[in-house]
N, C-alpha and C positions, 0 to 999 in steps of 0.2 A: 510517481509524481514527486518532484523535488520541491519542498517547501522553502520559499525564500523570504517570507515575511509573515508575521502573526500579529494582528492588531485588534484592539478592543472595538467591538461593534458600536459601543456607546459613544466613542469619541468621533464617529464619522459625522460629517456635515449633513444636515437634514436633507438638503436637495440630493446629495449622493445616495443616502439611504432610500429616498423615495424613488429615484430613477435607476437603482442598481439592477433590478430584474430586467427593465427595458434595455439597459446598457449591455447586459450579458446576452440577451436575445439578439440584439443588433450585431454584437461581435461574432456570433455564430453564423450570421447571414452574409457577412462581408466576403467578397471574392478576393481573397488574398492567399498567397502561397504559405506553406507551413513555416518557411523561414521568416516571412514577414509577420505572420500571426504570433510568432514567439516573442515579438517586441512587447506585447501586453500580457501580463500574467493572468492566470485563471483564478477565480475567487470561489471559496467554498466555506459555508457556515459551519462552525464548530462550537455550538453553545453560545456563550457570550463573546466569542472571538471569531475573527475572520482569518482564514488561512489562504495565502496567495502562493500558488505553485506554478511550475513549468514542467513540461515533459523532458526538457534538456537536463543535463547533469554536468557537474564540475564544481570548481571552487568559487564561492560567492564573495564579491567585494562590493562595498557601498560606494556610491558616487554622490557627493554633496550637491544639493540643488537649492541654493539660496534664491528666494523669490521665483522658484520654478525654473531656474536656468542651470542645467547640469554643468558641472566643472569636472571634466575628465582629467585624469592624471597623464603624465607623459607616456607611461607604458600602456595606456588605453587608447592610443591613436586609432587602432583598427575598430575598437568599440565605438569611438566617436563618429567615424565615417559610416559604420553600419547604422548607428542611431539616426544620422541625418538622412540617409537614403531610405530607410524603412519608415521614418516618420513622414516623409513626403508621399510614399505610397499609401500609407494609412489615411492621410488627409485627402488624397485623390479618391480613395475608396469610399470615404465618408461624404464626399461632395454631393452625390445624388440624393442623399438622405437629409441634407440640410434644408431649412426653409429658404424661400426666395429672398426674404428681407435680410440684407447683410448685417443689420443692426439688431437682429433678434437675439434673445438671451434665453438660456435654459431655465431661468427663474420665471419666465412668462408662463403662467398657468393656462393661458388660452391656447397655447400651441399643443399639437398632438404629442403623445408620449414618445413616439419614435423620433420626431423632430427634436424634442428636448434632449432625448438620449444621445442623438447624433451631435448636438451642440456641446453637451457635457463631455462626451468621449473625445471630441476634437480639442476641448480645453485641457483634458487630462493628458493628451498626447503632447500638446504644445507647452504645457506648464506642469510637469510632473512634480509631485512632492517627494516621492521615493523612487529611486532608480538604482538598480544593481547591475553588476557585470559578471558573467560566468566565464571563467578561464581567460579573462582579459579581453575577450573578443565579442561576446554575445550580450548586448544591452537588453534589459528587461524592465519595463515600467510597471510599478505597482499601481493599479487603477484605484486610487483611494485618496480622498481629501479629508483631513480632519477639520473641525469647526474653526479653529484659529487660522488655518492656512486658507480656507475658502472665503473667510470674511473679507469684504471689500471696503476700502476706505473711501468715503464719498469725496468727490472732486471739490476742491475749494472754490468758493465764489469769487470771481474776479472783481476787484474794486473798481468803482466808477471813476475814471480819470477826471481831474479838474481842468477846466479850460484855462489856458495861459495865453498871454499875448504872443503874437507871431514874430514881431520885429527882433527880439533877442536871438531867435534861431536864424534869422536872415543874416544878422551881423556875424554870428558864429560860422555860418556857412561861407560868408565872404572871407573871413579870416582864414578859414581852412583852405580855401582855394588859393589865397595868396601864399600861405605856407607851402602848399604843394608846388606851386610855381617856383618858389625860391629853392625848395629842395631839388626840384628837377634841374634848375639852373646850376646848382652847386654840385649835385651828386648824380645827375641823370645818367651820364655815360658809364660811370662805375657800377651803378645799380643795374643798368641794363646788362652789362657783362656778367655780373654776379647772378642775375636772373637766368641768363643762358646756361651758366655753369650749373645752377640748381636744377634746371630742366633736364640737363644731361644726366645729373646724378639721380634724378627721379626716374628717368627711363631705365638707368642701370638697375635701380632698386626694384622696379617693376619686373624687369627681366629675371632678376634673382628670385623674386617671389614666385614667378611662373615656373621657374626651374624647380623651386622647392615643392610646389604643388605637384609637379610631375613626379618628383622623387617620392613624395608621400603616396601617390597612387601606385607607383612601382612597388613601394614597400608593402602597401595593402595587398597587391597581387601576390607578392612573395609570401606574405603571411597566410593568404588563402591557400596557396599551393602547399605550404607547410601543414596547414590544417588538413588538407586532403591526404597528404602523405601520412600524417598521424592517424587519420581515419582508416586509411588502407592498412596500416600496421595493426591497429586494433581489430579490424575485420579479419586479418590473417590470423591473429592470435585467437580470436573467437572461433574461426574455422578449425584451427588446430585443436582447440579445446572440445569442439563438437565432434571432431574425428576421434579424439581419445574417449569421449563419452560413448560414442557409437560403438567403438571396439569393446568397451566395458559392457555395454548393453548386449552386444552379440554374445559375449562370453556368458553373461547371466542368462540370456535366452537359451543358449545351449544347455546350461545347467538346468534351467526350468523345463526344457524339453525332456531331459533325462528324468527329472522328477515326475513329469506327467506320465512317462512310461511306467515308472515305478508305481505311481498311484493307480494306473490302469490295472497293473498286475494285482495290487492290493484289492481293488474292486472285485476282480475275478475270484480271488481267494475268499474274500468276505462273502460274496454271493454263493460260492460253493458251500462254505461253512453254514450259511444261513439255510440253504436248501437241504443239506444232509443232517444237520443237528438242530432239531427244534429246541426251543428254550424249555428246560425242565422246570416243572412246578416245584417250588420250595417245599421242603419237608417240614412238617410240624415238629417243633422241638418236644422231646419226651422228658417227663419229669424224672428225677433220680429215684431209684427204688427206695432208698431210705434216706432220711435226713438225720444228721447227728443231733442229739439233744442240745438244748441251749447251754446246759451247764457241763457239757462233756469236755470242754476245753479245746475242741477241734475247731480251727479257723475255717470259716466258710468264705470262698472267693465270691466277690460281687458279680452278679449276673450281667452280661453284656446287653446294651440297649438293642431291643428287637426292632429291625427295620420293617416298614410296612411292605405289603405285597405290591408289586409293580402294577398288576392289573387293577388293584383297588384304587390307588391314587390316580391312575389314568382315567378310570371311570368317574371319579369324583372331580376331575379337572384340577387336581392339586400337584401335578408334576412340575417341579421347578424348571426354570429355563436359564440359559446363559446367553447374554447379549454382548458381543465384542465389537469394539470400535478400534480400527487400526489406522494409523497415520501414514498416508502415502504422499505427503507433500515433499517439496524439493529439499527442505532442511533435514529430512531423514537420511540424506546421503552423507551427512557429516559423520566423522568417526567418533567412536567411544574412546575412553582412555586406553583400552586394551588394543586399539587399532582396528577393531571390527566396525563395519558400518552400522549405524543405528537401525536402518531398515532391515538389514540381514539379521540382526539380533531379534528384532520384533517378529519377523516371519518365523524364525526358528523357534522362538518361545511359543508362538501361536500354535505351531505344529505339535510341540510337546504337550501343551494343554489339551489339545484335541485328543491325543492318545490317552491322556489320564482321566478324562471325564467319563462318567457313567454313560453307557451306550443308550440308556433310556432318556437322557436329558437332551432336548432339542437345543440347537445352537443357532442364533441369528447373527449375521455378520454385516457390518457397515464399514465402508472404506472412505476415508477423507482424501479425495484425489482430484480436487479442483472445485472452483466455485460455479454456481451458487449453492448447490445441494450435494450432500454426501451420497455415495452410491450404496444402494441397498442390494446386497447379494442374496437375500432371502434366508429361509430357515432350513437347516440341514438336520436330518434325523440320524439316529445311530448307525443305520445301514449305509449312510452316504458320507462318511467321514473323509474318504479319499477326495471326493469332490470339494468338500469344505477346505481341505488343505490346498487344493489347487486355487481356490478362490482367495485364500489368504496370501498365496504366492503372487497373485495378480495385483495386490495392493502395493504396488511398487512404482515410485515416480519415474523409473527408467522406462516404463511402458509408454510414457508421454514423449512426443517429439522434442519438447523443451522441458526436460525433467526439473531443472533448477527453478523454473517459473511456476510450478504446480503449487497452488495455494491451499489453505486449510479451512474447510467449512465446519468448524467445531460446533457451532450452535446448531446447525442443521443436523449433525450426527446425534447430538444429545436429544434433540426433539424427536428424531426418528426412534431412538432407544426408548424414550418415554411412551411413544405411541404404540409400540409393539409389546411392551411389558404388560403382563397380566395384572389385574387389580386384586384378585383373590388368591393367587398363588405366588410363591416366592420367586424373585428374579434376581440374578447376580449380573451386574454390569461391569464390564472391563473397558476402560479407556486407556489406550496406549498412545501417547503423543509427546512431542518435544516442543510444541509451540502454541501460540494463541490463535484465535480465529482471525484470518486475514482477508475474508471476503468483504467487499465494500459495503454490502447491505447489512452485515451482522457484526462487523469488527468492533463496534462500540457497545455491543450488548453486555449487560451486567451478568457474568456467569453465575455469581452467587445468587442473584435474584432468580435466574432461570432454574437453578438447582432447588430453590425453595418452592417454586411452582411445580416442578416435577415431583418433589417429595410429597406435596399436598395432594396431587392427583394420583400418584402411584406409591403409597407408603411402603409397600413390600419390595420395592426396587432399591437395592443397595449398590451404589456405583463405586467400584474401586478404581483408583487413578494410578497409573504407572507412568511416572515422569521421567522421560529419557532426555537428559539435558537440563539446563537451568533456565530456559526461557518460559516455561509453562507454570511458574510458581502460583499464579492466581487461580489455576484450575484445581488446586488442592481443596478449596472450599466445597467443590462439588461432592467430594468424598465425605467431608466432614458433615455436610448438611443431610446427605442421604443415608448416613450410617455405614459407609464403606471405609476403606483404609487407603492411605497414600504410601506408595513405594517409590524409592529413588535409587534404582540400580546404577552401578558404575561401570559394569561390563556386561558382555553377552550372557555369561553364566548367571549373573545376578538377575538379569531380565527374566530368564526361565524360572529361577527360584521365586521371584516376586509373583509371577503369574500363577504358579502352582499354589502358593500360599493364598492368593486371592480367590482361587476356585477350589480350595480344599473341601468345602462343604458339598461339592457336587461330584466328588470322586466315586461315592457309593451312596445312592439315595433310596434304593428299594431292593427287594429280593424277588 
């Protein structure tokens, strides 16, 4: 949605503020084509401001509207014709909703809200305060009146005429008739001839005006044809781009198929190893036979920290967990400075982390692959790491028919991470992203406030943020509030290094 105007809500005329919901409801019920509906912009509240937008795109130019009368420039002749035609169709569509009284006003509180909304919308179309033009052709009315523009000046009271005698007017009329008779006598023939010549010139001027109108309509048709040609060119370019993306997707799909085969072999190997080699019980460390005396001068090496037994911490429910969030939005197809794609670097780093993590640590995976909710891939145990790698590979925007349009449900992913994290055992969170939340229902959410809520509910969850790109700077407070760290890798190798550093505490957790 392209925003064309942003106005303060407090400056609106009271009647406009009162009837705006009814006006928006009426606009949605009118039977108009998409081209005609684009004449009036959509309105969306944004705190103390009102944003007016349109689904169209292009360069915006303002049209002055003194006293509500648009003054189009010479290069906006097509926009002027479109405005006149679409305005008439809007007025025709509003006619069934108007009250029967032609003198009714939208200020009349006794009328139904729909009738008042129809009268106000009719006035907004006939007398716009703000008007813009896209690409010199598409006129768009901003359905808004401020208080000064809507205020009406009361009509002046006509003075009562004084009665005067009639005879001076009769003398004046007689003198006028005598003067006309004398003028006709002196210049009648010449005047009549000049009148005939003027009539001829008027006819010629009328014919020229008609020809000019025809030429303007021809120019309008030519501009429409040019617009269709440009649209066809854009469609062809988009088709070619989609073909290129499809070819790239097929190549990646072939590589993914090869990876799936490799992971299937790894599953078989891991299954055979698990069936043939049971996990050995850790041996109790034995104390040294003798200890050197304290004053012997022999240096004693510090003892290594003893890891707890895996069976013990599992029975106590203290096994830590890893929760990963990977970004599968369209912006992840952008390249890093080293030329590798962001999504390829993120997937490769995720595989490296899976290989390095202790097999006893369960791993939960969320994928940000479109609104409104993040995709929950579930929890993967140590014996199911190959399936986890396949799931990480699937967090790819190229899996979507329109990869560049895949949005980022960041808030949903963080809420999912908080819901699955344990309250009594340690949890390490990894957020890999290059952008902010772009879903309509959550894009205005305060990420720092959300992080404080998560930390209060799950204090043992530490979220590390790996920022790929410069667009997600506001997400770093998530790591700062929850006790995690922020990493800013510049290339694919740094992405792997950052993830390994963030999960270093989970490489070996028990014996």
